[in-house]
MARBA-3410 file (N, C-alpha, C, O; in Angstrom, 1 decimal):
245
30.6,-22.7,-42.1,31.8,-22.1,-42.9,32.6,-21.3,-41.9,32.0,-20.4,-41.2 ~ 33.9,-21.5,-41.9,34.8,-20.6,-41.1,35.1,-19.3,-41.8,35.6,-19.3,-43.0 ~ 34.8,-18.2,-41.1,35.2,-16.9,-41.7,36.6,-16.6,-41.5,37.3,-15.9,-42.3 ~ 37.2,-17.0,-40.3,38.6,-16.8,-40.0,39.2,-18.0,-39.4,38.6,-18.6,-38.5 ~ 40.3,-18.5,-40.0,41.0,-19.6,-39.4,42.4,-19.1,-39.0,43.2,-18.6,-39.9
42.7,-19.2,-37.7,44.0,-18.6,-37.2,44.9,-19.7,-36.7,44.5,-20.6,-35.9 ~ 46.1,-19.7,-37.2,47.1,-20.7,-36.7,48.4,-19.9,-36.6,49.2,-19.9,-37.6 ~ 48.7,-19.3,-35.5,49.9,-18.5,-35.3,50.9,-19.3,-34.4,50.6,-19.4,-33.2 ~ 51.9,-19.8,-34.9,52.9,-20.6,-34.1,53.8,-19.7,-33.3,54.1,-20.0,-32.2 ~ 54.1,-18.5,-33.8,55.0,-17.6,-33.1,55.0,-16.2,-33.6,55.0,-16.0,-34.8
54.9,-15.3,-32.7,55.0,-13.8,-33.0,55.9,-13.2,-32.0,55.6,-13.3,-30.8 ~ 56.9,-12.6,-32.4,57.9,-11.9,-31.5,58.1,-10.5,-31.9,58.0,-10.1,-33.0 ~ 58.5,-9.7,-30.9,59.0,-8.3,-31.1,60.4,-8.2,-30.5,60.8,-8.9,-29.6 ~ 61.2,-7.3,-31.1,62.5,-7.0,-30.7,62.4,-6.1,-29.5,62.0,-4.9,-29.7 ~ 62.9,-6.5,-28.3,62.8,-5.7,-27.1,64.1,-5.0,-26.8,65.0,-4.9,-27.7
64.3,-4.4,-25.6,65.5,-3.8,-25.2,66.7,-4.7,-25.2,66.5,-5.9,-24.9 ~ 67.8,-4.2,-25.7,69.0,-5.1,-25.7,68.9,-6.1,-26.8,69.6,-7.1,-26.8 ~ 68.0,-5.9,-27.8,67.8,-6.8,-28.9,67.4,-8.2,-28.5,67.8,-9.2,-29.1 ~ 66.7,-8.3,-27.4,66.1,-9.5,-27.0,64.7,-9.7,-27.6,63.9,-8.8,-27.6 ~ 64.5,-10.9,-28.1,63.2,-11.2,-28.8,62.2,-11.6,-27.7,62.3,-12.5,-27.0
61.1,-10.8,-27.7,60.0,-11.0,-26.7,58.9,-11.7,-27.5,58.3,-11.2,-28.4 ~ 58.6,-13.0,-27.1,57.5,-13.7,-27.7,56.2,-13.2,-27.2,55.9,-13.2,-26.0 ~ 55.3,-12.8,-28.2,54.0,-12.2,-27.8,52.9,-13.3,-28.0,52.0,-13.3,-27.2 ~ 52.9,-14.1,-29.1,51.9,-15.1,-29.3,52.6,-16.4,-29.6,53.6,-16.5,-30.3 ~ 52.0,-17.5,-29.0,52.6,-18.8,-29.2,51.5,-19.8,-29.3,50.7,-20.0,-28.5
51.6,-20.6,-30.5,50.7,-21.7,-30.7,49.2,-21.3,-30.5,48.5,-22.0,-29.7 ~ 48.8,-20.3,-31.1,47.4,-19.8,-31.0,46.6,-20.4,-32.2,46.9,-20.1,-33.4 ~ 45.6,-21.2,-31.9,44.7,-21.7,-32.9,43.3,-21.4,-32.6,42.8,-21.8,-31.6 ~ 42.6,-20.7,-33.6,41.2,-20.3,-33.4,40.5,-20.4,-34.7,41.1,-20.3,-35.8 ~ 39.2,-20.7,-34.6,38.3,-20.8,-35.8,37.1,-20.0,-35.5,36.4,-20.2,-34.5
36.7,-19.0,-36.4,35.5,-18.2,-36.2,34.6,-18.5,-37.3,34.9,-18.4,-38.5 ~ 33.3,-18.7,-37.0,32.3,-19.0,-38.0,31.8,-17.8,-38.6,31.9,-16.7,-38.0 ~ 31.2,-17.9,-39.8,30.6,-16.8,-40.5,29.5,-16.2,-39.7,28.6,-16.9,-39.2 ~ 29.5,-14.9,-39.5,28.5,-14.1,-38.8,28.5,-14.3,-37.3,27.5,-14.0,-36.6 ~ 29.6,-14.9,-36.8,29.7,-15.1,-35.3,30.2,-13.9,-34.7,31.1,-13.2,-35.2
29.7,-13.5,-33.5,30.2,-12.4,-32.7,31.1,-13.0,-31.6,30.6,-13.6,-30.6 ~ 32.4,-12.8,-31.7,33.4,-13.3,-30.7,34.0,-12.2,-29.9,34.3,-11.2,-30.4 ~ 34.1,-12.4,-28.6,34.8,-11.5,-27.7,36.1,-12.2,-27.2,36.0,-13.3,-26.7 ~ 37.2,-11.5,-27.4,38.5,-12.0,-26.9,38.7,-11.3,-25.6,38.7,-10.0,-25.5 ~ 38.9,-12.1,-24.5,39.1,-11.5,-23.2,40.4,-12.0,-22.7,40.8,-13.1,-22.7
41.2,-11.0,-22.2,42.5,-11.3,-21.7,43.2,-10.1,-21.0,42.7,-9.0,-21.1 ~ 44.2,-10.3,-20.3,44.9,-9.2,-19.5,45.5,-8.2,-20.5,45.8,-8.5,-21.6 ~ 45.6,-7.0,-20.0,46.2,-5.9,-20.8,47.7,-6.3,-21.1,48.4,-6.8,-20.3 ~ 48.0,-6.0,-22.4,49.4,-6.2,-22.8,49.7,-7.7,-23.3,50.8,-8.0,-23.5 ~ 48.6,-8.5,-23.3,48.9,-9.9,-23.7,49.1,-10.2,-25.2,49.6,-11.2,-25.6
48.7,-9.2,-26.0,48.9,-9.4,-27.4,47.6,-9.3,-28.2,47.6,-9.7,-29.4 ~ 46.5,-8.9,-27.6,45.2,-8.9,-28.3,45.2,-7.9,-29.5,44.7,-8.3,-30.6 ~ 45.7,-6.7,-29.3,45.8,-5.8,-30.4,46.7,-6.3,-31.5,46.4,-6.0,-32.7 ~ 47.8,-6.9,-31.1,48.7,-7.5,-32.1,48.0,-8.5,-33.0,48.2,-8.6,-34.2 ~ 47.1,-9.3,-32.4,46.4,-10.3,-33.1,45.4,-9.7,-34.1,45.4,-10.1,-35.3
44.7,-8.6,-33.7,43.8,-7.9,-34.6,44.6,-7.3,-35.8,44.2,-7.4,-37.0 ~ 45.8,-6.8,-35.5,46.6,-6.2,-36.6,47.1,-7.3,-37.6,47.1,-7.0,-38.8 ~ 47.3,-8.5,-37.1,47.7,-9.6,-38.0,46.5,-10.0,-38.9,46.7,-10.1,-40.1 ~ 45.4,-10.1,-38.3,44.2,-10.5,-39.0,43.9,-9.4,-40.1,43.5,-9.7,-41.2 ~ 44.0,-8.1,-39.7,43.8,-7.0,-40.7,44.8,-6.9,-41.8,44.6,-6.1,-42.7
45.9,-7.6,-41.7,47.0,-7.5,-42.6,47.9,-6.4,-42.4,48.7,-6.1,-43.3 ~ 47.9,-5.8,-41.2,48.8,-4.7,-40.9,50.1,-5.2,-40.4,51.0,-4.4,-40.2 ~ 50.2,-6.4,-40.0,51.4,-7.0,-39.5,51.5,-8.4,-40.0,50.7,-9.3,-39.7 ~ 52.5,-8.6,-40.9,52.7,-10.0,-41.5,54.0,-10.6,-41.0,54.5,-11.6,-41.6 ~ 54.6,-10.1,-40.0,55.9,-10.6,-39.5,55.6,-11.6,-38.4,55.8,-11.3,-37.2
55.1,-12.8,-38.7,54.9,-13.9,-37.8,55.0,-15.2,-38.4,55.0,-15.3,-39.7 ~ 55.1,-16.3,-37.6,55.1,-17.6,-38.1,53.8,-18.2,-38.0,53.2,-18.3,-36.9 ~ 53.2,-18.7,-39.1,51.9,-19.3,-39.1,51.1,-18.8,-40.3,51.6,-18.4,-41.3 ~ 49.8,-18.9,-40.1,48.9,-18.6,-41.2,47.5,-18.1,-40.7,47.0,-18.6,-39.7 ~ 47.0,-17.1,-41.3,45.6,-16.6,-41.0,44.8,-16.6,-42.3,45.2,-16.0,-43.3
43.8,-17.4,-42.3,43.0,-17.5,-43.6,41.6,-16.9,-43.4,40.9,-17.2,-42.4 ~ 41.3,-15.9,-44.3,40.0,-15.3,-44.3,39.2,-15.8,-45.4,39.6,-15.7,-46.6 ~ 38.0,-16.4,-45.1,37.2,-17.0,-46.1,36.0,-16.2,-46.4,35.3,-15.7,-45.5 ~ 35.6,-16.1,-47.7,34.4,-15.5,-48.2,34.1,-16.1,-49.5,34.9,-16.2,-50.4 ~ 32.8,-16.4,-49.7,32.4,-17.0,-51.0,32.7,-16.1,-52.2,32.3,-15.0,-52.2
33.5,-16.6,-53.1,33.7,-16.1,-54.4,34.5,-14.8,-54.4,34.8,-14.2,-55.5 ~ 35.0,-14.3,-53.3,35.7,-13.0,-53.3,36.5,-12.8,-52.0,36.4,-13.6,-51.1 ~ 37.4,-11.9,-52.1,38.2,-11.5,-50.9,37.3,-10.8,-49.9,36.7,-9.8,-50.3 ~ 37.4,-11.2,-48.6,36.5,-10.5,-47.7,36.9,-9.1,-47.4,38.1,-8.8,-47.4 ~ 36.0,-8.2,-47.1,36.3,-6.8,-46.7,36.4,-6.8,-45.2,35.7,-7.5,-44.5
37.2,-5.9,-44.7,37.5,-5.8,-43.2,37.2,-4.4,-42.8,37.7,-3.4,-43.4 ~ 36.5,-4.2,-41.7,36.3,-3.0,-41.0,37.1,-3.0,-39.7,37.2,-4.1,-39.1 ~ 37.6,-1.9,-39.2,38.5,-1.9,-38.0,38.1,-0.7,-37.2,38.1,0.4,-37.7 ~ 37.7,-1.0,-35.9,37.4,0.1,-35.0,38.5,0.1,-33.9,38.6,-0.9,-33.1 ~ 39.4,1.1,-33.9,40.5,1.2,-33.0,40.1,1.7,-31.6,39.0,2.2,-31.5
41.0,1.6,-30.6,40.7,2.1,-29.3,40.5,3.6,-29.4,39.6,4.2,-28.7 ~ 41.3,4.3,-30.2,41.1,5.7,-30.4,40.2,5.9,-31.7,40.5,5.3,-32.7 ~ 39.2,6.8,-31.6,38.3,6.9,-32.8,39.0,7.3,-34.1,38.6,7.0,-35.1 ~ 40.2,8.1,-33.9,41.0,8.4,-35.1,40.2,9.2,-36.1,40.2,8.9,-37.3 ~ 39.4,10.2,-35.7,38.7,11.1,-36.6,39.6,12.2,-37.1,40.3,12.8,-36.2
39.5,12.6,-38.3,40.3,13.8,-38.8,39.6,15.0,-38.3,38.4,15.3,-38.6 ~ 40.3,15.9,-37.6,39.7,17.1,-37.0,39.2,18.1,-38.0,38.4,18.9,-37.7 ~ 39.8,18.1,-39.3,39.4,19.1,-40.3,38.3,18.6,-41.2,37.9,19.2,-42.2 ~ 37.7,17.4,-40.8,36.6,16.8,-41.6,35.4,16.7,-40.7,35.5,16.5,-39.5 ~ 34.2,16.9,-41.2,33.0,16.8,-40.5,32.7,15.3,-40.2,33.4,14.4,-40.7
31.7,15.1,-39.4,31.3,13.7,-39.0,31.0,12.9,-40.3,31.6,11.8,-40.6 ~ 30.2,13.5,-41.2,29.8,12.8,-42.4,31.0,12.6,-43.3,31.2,11.6,-44.0 ~ 31.9,13.6,-43.4,33.1,13.5,-44.3,34.0,12.5,-43.8,34.6,11.8,-44.6 ~ 34.2,12.3,-42.4,35.0,11.3,-41.9,34.5,9.9,-42.3,35.3,9.0,-42.5 ~ 33.2,9.7,-42.3,32.7,8.4,-42.7,32.9,8.2,-44.2,33.2,7.1,-44.6
32.6,9.2,-45.0,32.7,9.1,-46.4,34.1,8.7,-46.9,34.3,8.1,-47.9 ~ 35.1,9.2,-46.1,36.5,8.9,-46.5,36.8,7.5,-46.5,37.7,7.0,-47.2 ~ 36.1,6.7,-45.7,36.4,5.2,-45.7,35.8,4.5,-46.9,36.1,3.3,-47.1 ~ 34.9,5.1,-47.6,34.2,4.4,-48.7,35.0,4.5,-50.0,35.6,5.5,-50.3 ~ 35.0,3.4,-50.8,35.6,3.3,-52.1,34.9,4.3,-53.0,33.7,4.7,-52.8
35.6,4.7,-54.0,35.0,5.7,-55.0,33.7,5.0,-55.6,33.7,3.9,-56.0 ~ 32.7,5.8,-55.7,31.4,5.3,-56.3,30.6,4.5,-55.4,29.5,4.1,-55.8 ~ 31.0,4.3,-54.2,30.2,3.5,-53.2,28.9,4.3,-52.8,29.1,5.5,-52.5 ~ 27.8,3.7,-52.8,26.6,4.4,-52.3,26.7,4.8,-50.9,27.1,4.0,-50.0 ~ 26.3,6.0,-50.6,26.4,6.6,-49.2,25.1,6.6,-48.5,25.0,7.0,-47.4
24.0,6.1,-49.2,22.6,6.2,-48.6,22.6,5.5,-47.2,21.9,6.1,-46.3 ~ 23.2,4.3,-47.0,23.1,3.7,-45.7,23.6,4.5,-44.6,23.3,4.3,-43.4 ~ 24.5,5.5,-44.9,25.1,6.3,-43.8,24.1,7.0,-43.1,24.1,7.1,-41.8 ~ 23.1,7.6,-43.8,22.0,8.4,-43.1,21.2,7.5,-42.2,20.8,8.0,-41.1 ~ 21.0,6.3,-42.6,20.2,5.3,-41.7,21.0,5.0,-40.5,20.5,5.0,-39.4
22.3,4.8,-40.6,23.2,4.5,-39.5,23.3,5.7,-38.5,23.3,5.6,-37.3 ~ 23.4,6.9,-39.1,23.5,8.1,-38.3,22.2,8.3,-37.5,22.3,8.7,-36.3 ~ 21.1,7.9,-38.1,19.8,8.0,-37.3,19.8,7.0,-36.3,19.3,7.2,-35.1 ~ 20.2,5.7,-36.6,20.2,4.6,-35.6,21.0,5.0,-34.4,20.6,4.7,-33.3 ~ 22.2,5.6,-34.6,23.1,5.9,-33.5,22.9,7.3,-33.0,23.7,7.8,-32.2
21.8,8.0,-33.4,21.4,9.3,-32.9,22.5,10.3,-33.1,22.8,11.1,-32.2 ~ 23.0,10.4,-34.3,24.0,11.3,-34.7,23.6,12.3,-35.9,24.4,13.0,-36.4 ~ 22.3,12.2,-36.3,21.9,13.0,-37.4,22.1,14.5,-37.2,22.5,15.2,-38.1 ~ 21.9,14.9,-35.9,21.9,16.4,-35.6,23.4,16.9,-35.6,23.6,18.1,-35.7 ~ 24.4,16.0,-35.6,25.8,16.4,-35.6,26.5,16.0,-36.8,27.8,16.0,-36.8
25.9,15.6,-37.8,26.5,15.0,-39.0,27.4,16.0,-39.7,28.4,15.6,-40.4 ~ 27.1,17.3,-39.5,27.9,18.4,-40.2,28.9,19.1,-39.2,29.5,20.1,-39.5 ~ 29.0,18.5,-38.0,29.9,19.1,-37.0,31.3,18.5,-37.1,31.5,17.4,-37.7 ~ 32.3,19.2,-36.6,33.6,18.7,-36.6,33.9,17.9,-35.3,33.2,18.2,-34.3 ~ 34.9,17.0,-35.3,35.1,16.2,-34.1,35.3,16.9,-32.8,35.0,16.4,-31.7
35.9,18.1,-32.8,36.1,18.8,-31.6,34.8,19.2,-30.8,34.9,19.4,-29.6 ~ 33.7,19.1,-31.5,32.4,19.4,-30.9,31.7,18.2,-30.3,30.6,18.3,-29.8 ~ 32.3,17.0,-30.5,31.7,15.8,-30.1,32.2,15.3,-28.8,33.4,15.5,-28.4 ~ 31.3,14.6,-28.0,31.8,13.9,-26.8,32.5,12.7,-27.3,32.5,12.3,-28.4 ~ 33.2,12.0,-26.3,34.0,10.8,-26.6,33.0,9.7,-27.1,33.3,9.0,-28.0
31.9,9.6,-26.4,30.9,8.7,-26.8,30.4,8.9,-28.2,30.2,7.9,-29.0 ~ 30.2,10.1,-28.6,29.8,10.4,-30.0,30.9,10.0,-31.0,30.6,9.5,-32.0 ~ 32.1,10.4,-30.6,33.2,10.1,-31.5,33.3,8.6,-31.7,33.6,8.1,-32.9 ~ 33.1,7.8,-30.7,33.2,6.3,-30.8,32.0,5.8,-31.7,32.2,4.9,-32.5 ~ 30.9,6.4,-31.6,29.8,6.0,-32.5,30.1,6.3,-34.0,29.8,5.6,-34.8
30.7,7.5,-34.2,31.1,7.8,-35.6,32.1,6.8,-36.1,32.0,6.4,-37.2 ~ 33.1,6.4,-35.3,34.1,5.4,-35.7,33.4,4.0,-36.0,33.8,3.3,-36.9 ~ 32.3,3.7,-35.2,31.6,2.4,-35.5,30.9,2.5,-36.9,31.0,1.6,-37.7 ~ 30.2,3.7,-37.1,29.6,3.9,-38.4,30.6,3.8,-39.6,30.3,3.2,-40.6 ~ 31.7,4.4,-39.4,32.7,4.4,-40.4,33.2,3.0,-40.8,33.4,2.7,-42.0
33.3,2.1,-39.8,33.6,0.7,-40.0,32.5,0.0,-40.7,32.7,-0.9,-41.5 ~ 31.3,0.2,-40.2,30.1,-0.5,-40.8,29.8,0.0,-42.2,29.3,-0.7,-43.0 ~ 30.2,1.3,-42.5,29.8,1.9,-43.8,30.3,1.1,-45.0,29.7,1.1,-46.1 ~ 31.5,0.4,-44.9,32.1,-0.3,-46.0,31.4,-1.7,-46.1,31.9,-2.5,-46.9 ~ 30.4,-1.9,-45.3,29.7,-3.2,-45.3,30.6,-4.4,-45.2,30.7,-5.2,-46.1
31.4,-4.4,-44.1,32.5,-5.4,-43.9,31.9,-6.8,-43.8,30.8,-7.1,-43.2 ~ 32.7,-7.8,-44.3,32.5,-9.2,-44.0,33.0,-9.5,-42.6,32.4,-10.4,-41.9 ~ 34.1,-8.9,-42.2,34.7,-9.1,-40.9,34.9,-7.7,-40.2,35.5,-6.8,-40.9 ~ 34.5,-7.6,-39.0,34.7,-6.4,-38.2,35.6,-6.6,-37.0,35.3,-7.5,-36.2 ~ 36.7,-5.9,-36.9,37.6,-6.0,-35.8,37.4,-4.8,-34.9,37.4,-3.6,-35.4
37.3,-5.0,-33.6,37.0,-3.9,-32.7,38.0,-4.1,-31.5,37.9,-5.1,-30.7 ~ 38.8,-3.1,-31.3,39.9,-3.1,-30.3,39.5,-2.3,-29.1,39.8,-1.1,-29.0 ~ 38.8,-2.8,-28.1,38.4,-2.1,-26.9,37.8,-0.8,-27.2,38.3,0.3,-26.7 ~ 36.8,-0.7,-28.1,36.3,0.6,-28.5,35.6,1.4,-27.5,35.3,2.6,-27.6 ~ 35.2,0.8,-26.3,34.4,1.5,-25.3,35.2,1.6,-24.0,34.6,1.9,-23.0
36.5,1.4,-24.0,37.2,1.3,-22.8,37.2,2.5,-21.9,37.2,2.3,-20.7 ~ 37.1,3.7,-22.4,37.1,4.9,-21.6,35.8,5.5,-21.4,35.7,6.6,-20.8 ~ 34.7,4.9,-21.7,33.4,5.4,-21.6,32.8,5.1,-20.2,33.2,4.0,-19.6 ~ 32.0,6.0,-19.6,31.4,5.6,-18.3,30.4,4.5,-18.6,29.9,4.4,-19.7 ~ 30.0,3.7,-17.5,29.2,2.5,-17.7,27.8,2.8,-18.4,27.5,2.0,-19.3
27.1,3.9,-18.1,25.8,4.1,-18.8,26.0,4.3,-20.3,25.3,3.8,-21.1 ~ 27.0,5.2,-20.6,27.3,5.5,-22.0,27.7,4.2,-22.8,27.3,4.0,-23.9 ~ 28.6,3.4,-22.1,29.1,2.2,-22.8,28.0,1.2,-23.0,27.9,0.6,-24.1 ~ 27.1,1.1,-22.1,25.9,0.2,-22.2,25.0,0.7,-23.4,24.6,-0.2,-24.2 ~ 24.8,2.0,-23.5,24.0,2.5,-24.6,24.7,2.3,-26.0,24.0,1.9,-26.9
26.0,2.5,-26.1,26.7,2.3,-27.3,26.7,0.8,-27.7,26.6,0.5,-28.9 ~ 26.8,0.0,-26.7,26.8,-1.5,-27.0,25.4,-1.9,-27.6,25.4,-2.7,-28.6 ~ 24.4,-1.3,-27.1,23.1,-1.6,-27.6,22.9,-1.1,-29.1,22.4,-1.8,-29.9 ~ 23.5,0.1,-29.4,23.5,0.6,-30.8,24.3,-0.3,-31.7,23.9,-0.6,-32.8 ~ 25.5,-0.8,-31.1,26.3,-1.7,-31.9,25.6,-2.9,-32.3,25.6,-3.4,-33.5
24.9,-3.6,-31.4,24.2,-4.8,-31.6,23.0,-4.5,-32.6,22.7,-5.4,-33.4 ~ 22.4,-3.4,-32.5,21.3,-3.0,-33.4,21.8,-3.0,-34.8,21.1,-3.5,-35.7 ~ 23.0,-2.3,-35.0,23.5,-2.3,-36.4,23.9,-3.7,-36.8,23.7,-4.1,-38.0 ~ 24.5,-4.5,-36.0,25.0,-5.8,-36.3,23.9,-6.7,-36.7,24.0,-7.5,-37.6 ~ 22.7,-6.6,-36.0,21.6,-7.5,-36.3,21.0,-7.1,-37.6,20.4,-7.9,-38.3
21.1,-5.8,-38.0,20.6,-5.4,-39.3,21.5,-5.9,-40.4,21.0,-6.2,-41.5 ~ 22.8,-5.9,-40.2,23.7,-6.3,-41.2,24.7,-7.3,-40.6,25.9,-6.9,-40.4 ~ 24.3,-8.6,-40.4,25.2,-9.6,-39.7,26.5,-9.8,-40.5,26.5,-9.9,-41.7 ~ 27.6,-9.9,-39.7,28.9,-10.3,-40.3,29.7,-10.8,-39.1,29.3,-10.8,-37.9 ~ 30.9,-11.3,-39.4,31.7,-11.8,-38.3,32.4,-10.7,-37.6,33.0,-9.8,-38.2
32.3,-10.7,-36.2,32.9,-9.7,-35.4,33.9,-10.3,-34.4,33.6,-11.3,-33.8 ~ 35.1,-9.7,-34.3,36.1,-10.0,-33.3,36.3,-8.8,-32.5,36.9,-7.8,-32.9 ~ 35.8,-8.9,-31.2,35.8,-7.7,-30.3,36.7,-8.0,-29.1,36.5,-9.0,-28.4 ~ 37.7,-7.1,-28.9,38.6,-7.2,-27.8,38.2,-6.4,-26.6,37.8,-5.3,-26.8 ~ 38.2,-7.1,-25.5,37.8,-6.4,-24.2,38.5,-7.1,-23.0,38.9,-8.2,-23.1
38.6,-6.3,-21.9,39.0,-6.9,-20.7,37.9,-6.9,-19.7,38.1,-7.3,-18.5 ~ 36.7,-6.5,-20.1,35.5,-6.4,-19.3,34.6,-7.6,-19.5,34.0,-7.7,-20.6 ~ 34.6,-8.5,-18.6,33.8,-9.7,-18.7,32.3,-9.5,-18.9,31.7,-10.1,-19.7 ~ 31.8,-8.5,-18.1,30.4,-8.2,-18.3,30.1,-7.7,-19.7,29.1,-8.1,-20.3 ~ 30.9,-6.8,-20.2,30.7,-6.4,-21.6,30.8,-7.5,-22.6,30.0,-7.6,-23.5
31.7,-8.4,-22.4,31.9,-9.6,-23.3,30.6,-10.4,-23.3,30.1,-10.9,-24.3 ~ 30.1,-10.7,-22.1,28.9,-11.5,-22.0,27.7,-10.8,-22.7,26.9,-11.5,-23.3 ~ 27.6,-9.5,-22.5,26.5,-8.8,-23.1,26.5,-8.8,-24.6,25.5,-8.6,-25.3 ~ 27.7,-9.0,-25.2,27.8,-8.9,-26.7,28.0,-10.2,-27.4,27.4,-10.4,-28.5 ~ 28.7,-11.2,-26.8,29.2,-12.3,-27.6,28.3,-13.5,-27.8,27.5,-13.8,-26.9
28.5,-14.2,-28.9,28.0,-15.5,-29.0,28.9,-16.5,-28.3,28.5,-17.5,-27.8 ~ 30.2,-16.2,-28.4,31.2,-17.0,-27.8,32.4,-16.2,-27.2,32.8,-15.2,-27.8 ~ 32.9,-16.6,-26.0,34.0,-16.0,-25.4,35.2,-16.8,-25.6,35.2,-18.0,-25.4 ~ 36.3,-16.1,-25.9,37.6,-16.8,-26.0,38.6,-16.1,-25.0,38.8,-14.9,-25.1 ~ 39.0,-16.9,-24.0,39.9,-16.3,-23.0,41.4,-16.6,-23.4,41.8,-17.7,-23.7
42.2,-15.5,-23.3,43.6,-15.6,-23.7,44.5,-15.4,-22.6,44.2,-14.6,-21.6 ~ 45.6,-16.0,-22.6,46.6,-16.0,-21.5,47.5,-14.8,-21.6,47.4,-14.0,-22.5 ~ 48.3,-14.6,-20.5,49.3,-13.6,-20.5,50.3,-13.9,-21.6,50.4,-15.1,-22.1 ~ 51.1,-13.0,-22.0,52.1,-13.2,-23.0,53.2,-14.2,-22.6,53.6,-14.2,-21.4 ~ 53.6,-15.1,-23.5,53.1,-15.3,-24.8,51.7,-15.8,-24.9,51.3,-16.8,-24.3
50.8,-15.1,-25.6,49.4,-15.4,-25.6,49.0,-16.6,-26.4,49.5,-17.0,-27.5 ~ 48.1,-17.4,-25.7,47.5,-18.5,-26.4,46.1,-18.7,-25.8,45.7,-18.0,-24.8 ~ 45.2,-19.5,-26.4,43.9,-19.6,-26.0,43.8,-20.6,-24.8,44.4,-21.6,-24.8 ~ 43.1,-20.1,-23.7,43.0,-20.9,-22.5,41.6,-21.6,-22.4,41.5,-22.8,-22.1 ~ 40.5,-20.9,-22.8,39.2,-21.4,-22.7,38.3,-20.8,-23.8,38.5,-19.6,-24.1
37.3,-21.6,-24.3,36.3,-21.1,-25.2,35.0,-21.4,-24.7,34.7,-22.6,-24.5 ~ 34.1,-20.4,-24.5,32.8,-20.7,-23.8,31.7,-20.0,-24.5,31.8,-18.8,-24.8 ~ 30.7,-20.7,-24.9,29.5,-20.1,-25.5,28.6,-19.4,-24.5,28.6,-19.8,-23.3 ~ 28.0,-18.3,-24.9,27.1,-17.5,-24.0,25.7,-17.9,-24.3,25.2,-17.7,-25.4 ~ 25.0,-18.6,-23.4,23.6,-19.1,-23.6,22.5,-18.1,-23.5,21.4,-18.4,-23.8
22.8,-16.9,-23.0,21.8,-15.9,-22.7,21.1,-15.4,-24.0,21.9,-15.0,-24.9 ~ 19.8,-15.5,-24.2,19.2,-15.0,-25.4,19.5,-13.5,-25.7,19.7,-12.8,-24.7 ~ 19.6,-13.2,-26.9,19.9,-11.8,-27.3,18.9,-10.8,-26.6,19.2,-9.7,-26.2 ~ 17.6,-11.2,-26.5,16.6,-10.4,-25.9,16.8,-10.1,-24.5,16.1,-9.2,-23.9 ~ 17.7,-10.9,-23.8,17.9,-10.7,-22.4,19.3,-10.1,-22.0,19.6,-10.1,-20.9
20.0,-9.7,-23.1,21.4,-9.3,-22.8,21.4,-7.9,-22.1,22.4,-7.6,-21.5 ~ 20.3,-7.2,-22.1,20.3,-5.9,-21.4,19.9,-6.1,-19.9,19.9,-5.1,-19.1 ~ 19.6,-7.3,-19.5,19.3,-7.6,-18.1,20.6,-7.8,-17.3,21.2,-8.8,-17.4 ~ 20.9,-6.8,-16.5,22.2,-6.8,-15.8,22.2,-8.0,-14.8,23.3,-8.5,-14.6 ~ 21.1,-8.4,-14.3,21.1,-9.5,-13.3,21.4,-10.8,-14.1,22.1,-11.7,-13.5
20.9,-11.0,-15.3,21.2,-12.2,-16.1,22.6,-12.3,-16.4,23.3,-13.3,-16.4 ~ 23.2,-11.1,-16.8,24.6,-11.1,-17.2,25.5,-11.3,-16.0,26.5,-12.1,-16.1 ~ 25.2,-10.8,-14.8,25.9,-11.0,-13.6,25.8,-12.4,-13.1,26.8,-13.0,-12.7 ~ 24.7,-13.0,-13.3,24.5,-14.4,-12.8,25.4,-15.3,-13.7,26.0,-16.3,-13.2 ~ 25.5,-15.1,-15.0,26.3,-15.9,-15.8,27.8,-15.6,-15.6,28.6,-16.6,-15.6
28.1,-14.4,-15.3,29.5,-14.1,-14.9,30.0,-14.8,-13.7,31.0,-15.4,-13.7 ~ 29.1,-14.8,-12.7,29.5,-15.6,-11.4,29.6,-17.0,-11.7,30.5,-17.7,-11.1 ~ 28.7,-17.6,-12.6,28.8,-19.0,-12.9,30.1,-19.3,-13.6,30.7,-20.3,-13.4 ~ 30.5,-18.4,-14.5,31.8,-18.6,-15.2,33.0,-18.7,-14.2,33.8,-19.6,-14.3 ~ 33.0,-17.7,-13.3,34.1,-17.6,-12.4,34.1,-18.9,-11.5,35.2,-19.3,-11.1
33.0,-19.4,-11.1,32.9,-20.6,-10.3,33.3,-21.9,-11.0,34.0,-22.7,-10.4 ~ 32.9,-22.0,-12.2,33.1,-23.2,-13.0,34.3,-23.2,-13.8,34.8,-24.3,-14.3 ~ 34.9,-22.0,-14.0,36.2,-22.0,-14.8,37.2,-21.1,-14.0,37.5,-20.0,-14.4 ~ 37.7,-21.7,-12.9,38.7,-20.9,-12.1,39.9,-20.4,-12.9,40.6,-19.5,-12.5 ~ 40.2,-21.1,-14.0,41.4,-20.7,-14.8,41.3,-19.4,-15.4,42.3,-18.8,-15.8
40.1,-18.8,-15.5,40.0,-17.5,-16.2,40.1,-16.3,-15.2,40.3,-15.2,-15.7 ~ 40.1,-16.6,-13.9,40.2,-15.5,-12.9,41.4,-14.6,-13.1,41.3,-13.4,-13.0 ~ 42.5,-15.3,-13.3,43.8,-14.5,-13.5,43.9,-13.8,-14.8,44.9,-13.0,-15.0 ~ 43.0,-14.0,-15.7,43.0,-13.3,-17.0,42.2,-12.1,-17.1,42.2,-11.4,-18.2 ~ 41.5,-11.7,-16.0,40.6,-10.6,-16.1,41.2,-9.3,-15.5,40.6,-8.3,-15.5
END
């Protein structure tokens, strides 16, 4: 079953001098239910625009995006590049704000413990490191129990050890509560460590260039040598993706 079916013929923005800049052209993608997809492409190619279209934040395009879920409209979680925490709310309060009225909050405590944030749940964002803030943003998106999770380069400014640790926590949560994930990154190693399938996107106007499955077992994704070996294999066997990184 397809969780997301994307068919965007054209997406443009009005640029300087009222010139229309085409951002997306003839993009067709299909994402399976519970699949973890990484979108890889150059900065500014339109990846964030695509996520906004899927989330329903931008409907000014030609084409169609279909979100499928049995018997009901799918729920969507969104993790932006910036954690976007309210400074006058505590960690726990920032998470609770995302929940509908009457929604059970018990899973929040489990997620706080999983991501090692229990000790700071009553702290305000100004007391958090960037890595902690990003973990709070992930919990906030997971807390609504989404059918589809959109993640826009959520670890882009973290140092490599912290990013690696947060990726492990992300996968731990995802394995506990599987759902469809669309994760934007320009880091090929990060994409390999996370994804079931990689989708490489071109420069603007953006379209899909290659789709490649990641064969590395989940149990071996923390092995940097295995990830690097697959990365080198990709670059050798798919020279078309080199210019997209």
